[in-house]
Backbone as CSV, one residue per row, in Angstrom:
resi,resn,N_x,N_y,N_z,CA_x,CA_y,CA_z,C_x,C_y,C_z
1,MET,64.550,-29.641,-6.311,63.350,-28.585,-6.141,63.014,-28.149,-4.864
2,ASN,61.965,-27.108,-4.893,61.415,-26.768,-3.928,59.834,-26.621,-3.954
3,GLU,59.524,-27.639,-3.433,58.153,-27.352,-3.487,57.275,-26.956,-2.351
4,GLU,56.193,-25.938,-2.532,55.275,-25.570,-1.528,54.290,-26.600,-0.618
5,PRO,54.436,-26.240,0.122,53.344,-27.433,1.145,52.559,-27.455,0.611
6,THR,51.321,-28.435,0.267,50.285,-28.565,0.041,49.120,-28.610,1.204
7,MET,47.658,-28.004,1.026,47.325,-27.830,2.206,46.270,-29.327,2.560
8,THR,46.223,-29.854,3.491,44.829,-30.849,3.708,43.645,-30.257,3.469
9,GLN,42.804,-31.399,3.125,41.694,-31.024,2.793,41.098,-29.923,3.598
10,ASP,41.460,-30.506,4.826,40.401,-30.180,6.025,41.403,-28.634,6.349
11,GLU,42.506,-28.248,5.937,42.954,-27.442,6.417,42.444,-25.995,5.258
12,GLU,42.194,-26.845,3.730,41.649,-26.151,2.726,40.195,-26.038,3.437
13,TYR,39.146,-26.658,3.978,37.958,-26.344,4.217,38.218,-25.167,4.955
14,GLU,38.892,-24.991,6.135,38.916,-24.415,7.341,39.288,-22.846,6.791
15,LYS,39.942,-23.042,5.744,40.346,-21.579,4.801,39.492,-21.113,4.569
16,ARG,38.489,-21.622,3.734,37.634,-21.142,2.893,36.273,-20.775,3.719
17,MET,36.026,-21.676,4.731,35.066,-21.186,5.869,35.402,-20.002,6.329
18,LYS,36.329,-19.983,7.034,37.005,-18.282,7.234,36.410,-17.134,6.442
19,GLU,37.114,-17.562,5.414,36.936,-16.174,4.089,35.540,-16.384,3.492
20,ALA,34.482,-17.207,3.452,33.105,-17.087,3.352,32.834,-16.631,4.642
21,ALA,32.885,-16.750,5.905,32.340,-16.317,7.162,32.712,-14.866,7.154
22,ASN,33.970,-14.312,6.763,34.325,-12.698,6.946,33.836,-12.004,5.713
23,ARG,33.483,-12.558,4.295,32.498,-12.007,3.786,31.289,-11.809,3.850
24,LYS,30.462,-12.791,4.283,29.380,-12.549,5.015,29.086,-11.594,6.047
25,ALA,30.197,-11.610,6.851,30.301,-10.539,7.853,30.199,-9.096,7.213
26,ALA,31.428,-9.064,6.632,31.395,-7.749,5.714,30.133,-7.412,4.991
27,ALA,29.221,-8.224,4.735,28.280,-7.840,3.502,26.938,-7.470,4.486
28,GLU,26.883,-8.100,5.872,25.765,-7.920,7.033,26.298,-6.455,7.304
29,ALA,27.371,-6.251,7.445,27.610,-4.757,8.568,27.497,-4.252,7.350
30,LYS,27.869,-4.142,6.126,26.954,-2.713,5.395,25.647,-2.408,5.128
31,ARG,24.942,-3.939,5.059,23.607,-4.227,5.249,22.920,-2.949,6.099
32,ARG,23.981,-3.414,7.710,22.727,-2.734,8.777,23.420,-1.117,8.750
33,GLU,24.518,-0.867,8.351,25.161,-0.009,8.141,23.927,1.406,7.103
34,ALA,23.696,0.832,5.883,22.920,1.573,4.831,21.100,1.232,5.736
35,ALA,20.801,0.417,6.322,19.379,-0.015,7.191,19.140,1.241,7.810
36,GLU,20.515,1.391,8.872,20.550,2.584,9.779,20.790,3.982,9.210
37,ALA,21.021,4.252,8.061,21.028,5.629,7.407,19.784,5.877,7.020
38,LYS,19.132,4.821,6.089,17.760,4.929,5.689,16.975,5.260,6.704
39,GLY,17.183,4.145,7.756,16.063,4.672,8.965,15.871,5.832,9.455
40,LYS,17.293,6.612,9.363,17.784,7.582,10.281,17.112,8.938,9.290
41,ALA,17.049,8.729,7.964,16.548,9.560,6.714,15.421,9.390,7.040
42,GLU,14.428,8.552,6.849,13.048,8.524,7.184,12.655,8.953,7.947
43,ALA,13.422,8.808,9.520,12.414,8.893,10.499,13.018,10.759,10.698
44,LEU,14.022,11.539,9.872,13.938,12.710,10.364,12.651,13.270,8.948
45,ASP,12.727,12.469,7.779,11.269,13.123,6.630,10.439,12.931,7.277
46,ARG,10.100,11.601,8.018,8.464,11.493,9.081,8.227,12.845,10.028
47,MET,9.290,13.075,10.756,9.361,13.971,11.609,8.855,15.541,11.244
48,GLU,9.852,15.689,10.143,9.580,17.120,9.376,8.058,16.966,8.931
49,ARG,7.779,16.320,8.240,6.795,15.794,7.723,5.347,16.048,8.528
50,GLU,5.224,15.695,10.259,3.922,15.457,10.737,4.683,16.967,11.729
51,ALA,5.700,17.520,11.688,5.381,19.173,12.092,4.803,20.040,11.601
52,LYS,5.159,19.538,9.935,4.277,20.312,9.091,3.114,20.208,9.193
53,GLU,2.531,18.944,9.499,1.002,18.631,9.621,0.681,18.859,10.760
54,ALA,1.433,19.176,11.865,0.753,19.515,13.169,0.004,21.196,12.941
55,GLU,1.373,22.127,12.674,1.022,23.683,11.673,-0.235,23.556,11.435
56,ALA,-0.270,23.134,9.843,-1.543,22.955,9.382,-2.367,22.845,10.366
57,ILE,-2.640,21.213,10.825,-3.825,21.258,11.472,-4.319,22.408,12.498
58,ALA,-3.447,22.618,13.372,-3.607,23.631,14.225,-4.274,25.386,13.256
59,GLU,-3.686,25.825,12.458,-4.009,26.523,11.553,-5.589,26.369,11.089
60,LEU,-5.684,25.202,11.006,-7.387,24.595,10.383,-8.218,24.725,11.355
61,GLU,-7.811,24.071,12.264,-8.929,24.455,13.806,-8.991,25.371,14.039
62,ALA,-7.894,26.492,14.162,-8.183,27.612,14.596,-9.169,28.842,13.315
63,GLU,-8.925,27.980,12.323,-10.352,28.837,11.225,-11.169,28.110,10.619
64,HIS,-11.365,26.549,10.657,-12.716,26.481,10.926,-13.446,25.794,11.779
65,GLY,-12.464,25.869,13.049,-13.481,25.230,14.608,-13.471,23.821,14.437
66,ALA,-12.415,23.143,15.770,-11.952,21.404,15.301,-13.140,20.808,15.519
67,ASP,-14.567,21.187,15.575,-15.361,19.872,15.746,-15.675,20.062,14.248
68,ARG,-15.203,21.045,13.266,-15.826,21.115,11.894,-15.035,20.069,10.782
69,ILE,-13.628,19.703,11.388,-12.379,19.318,10.596,-12.494,17.701,11.140
70,ALA,-12.159,16.839,10.262,-11.543,15.684,10.466,-10.257,15.506,9.832
71,VAL,-9.647,14.803,10.756,-7.721,14.492,10.549,-7.782,13.087,9.859
72,VAL,-7.519,12.716,8.842,-7.364,11.412,8.493,-5.564,10.644,8.923
73,ARG,-5.200,10.103,9.483,-3.517,9.911,9.478,-3.740,8.480,8.749
74,THR,-2.675,8.738,8.207,-2.159,7.449,6.883,-0.223,7.226,7.655
75,ARG,0.250,5.965,7.210,1.638,6.516,7.055,2.598,6.940,6.594
76,VAL,1.846,7.657,5.848,2.358,8.536,4.795,2.230,10.013,4.808
77,GLY,1.502,10.279,5.388,0.831,12.237,5.555,-0.816,11.665,6.421
78,CYS,-0.814,12.623,6.484,-2.518,12.778,6.548,-3.543,13.911,5.878
79,VAL,-4.694,13.552,5.909,-5.602,14.406,4.804,-6.555,15.037,6.097
80,VAL,-6.724,16.378,5.740,-8.089,17.318,6.396,-9.061,17.536,5.436
81,VAL,-10.207,17.222,6.023,-11.310,17.546,5.646,-12.299,18.327,6.403
82,LYS,-13.348,19.083,5.622,-14.270,19.900,6.410,-15.528,19.301,6.678
83,ARG,-16.282,19.961,7.376,-17.151,19.267,7.302,-18.703,20.092,5.788
84,PRO,-19.213,18.871,5.392,-19.712,19.509,4.530,-20.793,20.729,4.348
85,HIS,-20.653,21.743,3.190,-22.191,22.271,3.097,-23.325,21.156,2.580
86,ALA,-24.254,22.032,3.312,-25.578,21.023,3.024,-26.017,20.794,1.330
87,VAL,-25.813,21.242,0.354,-26.032,21.293,-0.581,-24.684,20.478,-1.357
88,THR,-23.848,20.628,-0.619,-22.556,19.619,-1.306,-23.123,17.999,-0.821
89,TYR,-23.414,18.071,0.274,-23.741,16.773,0.886,-24.947,16.037,-0.109
90,LYS,-26.348,17.148,-0.284,-27.274,16.742,-0.898,-26.296,16.181,-2.325
91,LYS,-25.699,16.832,-3.000,-25.716,16.068,-4.378,-24.763,14.915,-3.794
92,PHE,-24.205,14.719,-3.155,-23.549,13.624,-3.057,-24.438,12.508,-2.830
93,ARG,-25.704,12.650,-2.036,-26.235,11.604,-2.009,-27.244,11.360,-3.020
94,ASP,-27.387,12.103,-3.677,-28.225,12.432,-4.626,-27.633,11.160,-5.800
95,VAL,-26.643,11.126,-5.614,-25.660,10.361,-6.697,-26.478,8.783,-6.552
96,GLY,-26.789,8.479,-5.672,-27.329,7.224,-4.682,-26.360,6.506,-5.263
97,SER,-24.976,6.423,-5.120,-24.154,5.194,-4.865,-22.547,5.772,-4.293
98,PHE,-22.079,4.996,-3.786,-21.095,5.037,-3.255,-19.524,4.710,-3.856
99,LYS,-19.864,4.998,-5.203,-18.612,4.298,-6.252,-17.502,5.423,-5.975
100,PHE,-16.557,4.846,-6.097,-15.034,5.739,-5.705,-15.284,6.946,-6.571
101,ALA,-15.961,7.125,-7.570,-15.669,8.464,-8.148,-16.228,9.459,-7.692
102,ALA,-17.408,8.931,-6.689,-18.286,9.740,-5.825,-17.675,10.222,-4.653
103,LEU,-16.852,9.333,-3.871,-16.020,9.467,-2.639,-15.200,10.460,-3.063
104,GLU,-14.339,9.957,-4.403,-13.471,11.116,-4.548,-14.082,12.981,-4.799
105,GLN,-15.069,12.573,-5.585,-15.225,14.035,-5.529,-16.068,14.474,-4.148
106,LEU,-16.665,14.010,-3.193,-16.938,14.715,-2.376,-15.384,15.107,-1.217
107,VAL,-14.576,14.169,-1.505,-13.510,14.611,-0.352,-13.080,15.543,-1.403
108,ALA,-12.993,15.760,-2.737,-11.934,16.725,-3.502,-12.551,17.961,-2.820
109,THR,-13.875,18.059,-2.801,-14.705,19.098,-2.539,-14.414,19.821,-1.149
110,ASN,-14.454,19.111,-0.095,-14.067,19.119,0.957,-12.668,19.238,1.402
111,LEU,-11.604,19.318,0.690,-10.387,19.148,1.153,-9.893,20.131,1.462
112,LEU,-8.883,20.270,2.845,-8.308,21.353,2.999,-7.199,21.142,3.264
113,TYR,-6.767,19.830,3.539,-4.983,19.452,3.521,-4.649,18.038,3.023
114,PRO,-3.975,17.705,2.425,-2.778,19.009,1.956,-3.801,19.626,0.362
115,ALA,-2.727,21.086,0.508,-3.731,21.683,-0.248,-3.653,21.787,-2.012
116,LEU,-2.767,21.030,-2.002,-2.432,20.750,-3.873,-2.834,19.279,-3.762
117,ARG,-3.697,19.539,-4.976,-4.161,18.001,-5.420,-3.233,16.837,-5.629
118,SER,-2.057,17.232,-6.242,-0.921,16.444,-6.424,-0.168,15.577,-5.620
119,ASP,-0.197,16.578,-4.015,0.115,16.106,-2.637,-0.846,14.806,-2.171
120,LEU,-2.249,15.293,-2.604,-3.099,13.982,-1.920,-2.686,12.373,-3.071
121,ASP,-2.054,13.163,-4.418,-2.660,11.760,-5.077,-0.925,11.015,-4.470
122,LYS,-0.071,11.872,-4.133,0.986,10.904,-3.953,0.539,9.932,-2.530
123,ILE,-0.305,10.574,-1.646,-0.667,9.703,-0.110,-1.322,8.533,-1.162
124,THR,-2.206,8.784,-1.788,-3.546,7.966,-2.195,-2.554,7.036,-3.338
125,GLN,-1.574,7.273,-3.946,-0.652,6.140,-4.828,-0.060,5.111,-3.713
126,GLN,0.090,5.865,-2.466,0.417,4.648,-1.443,-0.576,4.103,-0.407
127,GLN,-1.636,4.625,-0.366,-2.677,4.640,1.095,-3.286,4.894,0.032
128,PRO,-4.428,4.091,-0.705,-5.517,4.323,-2.102,-6.862,4.432,-0.935
129,ALA,-6.707,3.475,0.032,-8.140,3.631,0.906,-8.475,4.890,1.575
130,VAL,-7.351,5.991,1.639,-8.059,6.927,2.208,-8.790,7.562,1.548
131,ILE,-8.776,7.546,0.735,-10.395,8.126,-0.121,-11.503,7.849,0.795
132,GLU,-11.519,6.370,0.806,-12.769,5.975,1.322,-13.116,6.350,3.375
133,LYS,-11.745,6.902,3.688,-11.796,7.156,5.236,-11.805,8.641,5.071
134,ALA,-11.409,9.457,4.122,-11.454,10.545,4.503,-13.189,10.780,3.857
135,ALA,-13.655,10.209,2.940,-14.922,10.625,2.340,-15.762,10.041,3.874
136,GLY,-15.458,9.134,4.834,-16.334,8.094,5.735,-16.023,9.356,7.111
137,ALA,-15.131,9.877,6.879,-15.004,11.383,7.765,-15.983,12.659,7.702
138,ILE,-16.107,12.921,6.205,-16.875,13.645,5.967,-18.445,13.421,6.272
139,ILE,-18.625,12.220,5.761,-20.206,11.919,6.472,-20.913,11.907,7.727
140,ARG,-19.431,11.886,8.450,-19.616,11.575,10.033,-19.730,13.046,10.674
141,LEU,-18.838,13.911,9.951,-18.879,15.652,9.856,-20.052,15.954,10.040
142,ALA,-20.857,15.308,8.969,-22.461,15.758,8.076,-23.484,15.591,9.139
143,GLY,-23.138,14.639,10.320,-23.556,14.265,11.386,-24.873,12.989,10.861
144,TYR,-23.767,12.193,10.055,-24.629,10.719,9.884,-24.106,9.738,11.455
145,HIS,-24.548,9.361,11.896,-24.817,8.628,12.996,-23.816,9.362,14.308
146,THR,-23.895,10.419,14.222,-23.545,11.142,15.808,-23.999,11.163,16.649
147,GLU,-25.922,11.130,16.642,-26.368,10.958,17.678,-27.730,10.000,17.294
148,GLU,-27.840,9.237,18.622,-28.819,8.471,17.906,-30.231,8.854,18.113
149,VAL,-31.492,8.895,17.560,-32.633,9.212,17.739,-33.457,8.250,19.074
150,THR,-33.715,8.767,19.918,-34.620,8.199,20.887,-36.020,9.318,20.871
151,GLU,-37.007,8.171,20.941,-38.256,8.317,21.817,-38.701,8.723,23.291
152,LYS,-39.123,9.847,23.491,-39.913,9.837,24.944,-40.890,9.164,24.883
153,SER,-41.202,8.462,26.036,-42.056,8.004,26.559,-43.385,8.505,27.238
């Protein structure tokens, strides 16, 4: 009879360890490649978005004046708001509270970029605090806390 030689426990252990190590290395390489591809795609998307935003900001500064707009940047896009009209600001202040709905209305009324509300919604889905940041920028543009009042002696 012709019997195949059997492996010792140590040989079996070494063989299985090598196979597992090779599978692990292949899986890690595959993950690295996928992460690299995703990273490149995200970097390209971010650069294209930032270029579009820079162009929009330049146009809005030329149209409204750099001192009359504010840019609120987030990791998923920027929001550009303008200084509110006095009537708009008074309506906001007359609400008497800083509830989220009032802040949303203030931002919607003074929003310059993104031009579409659906694009703002995409940003707020990932960065909901952008509404409060944008509202704060509008309030500063309206003159709140821009200058301290001093008395002459």
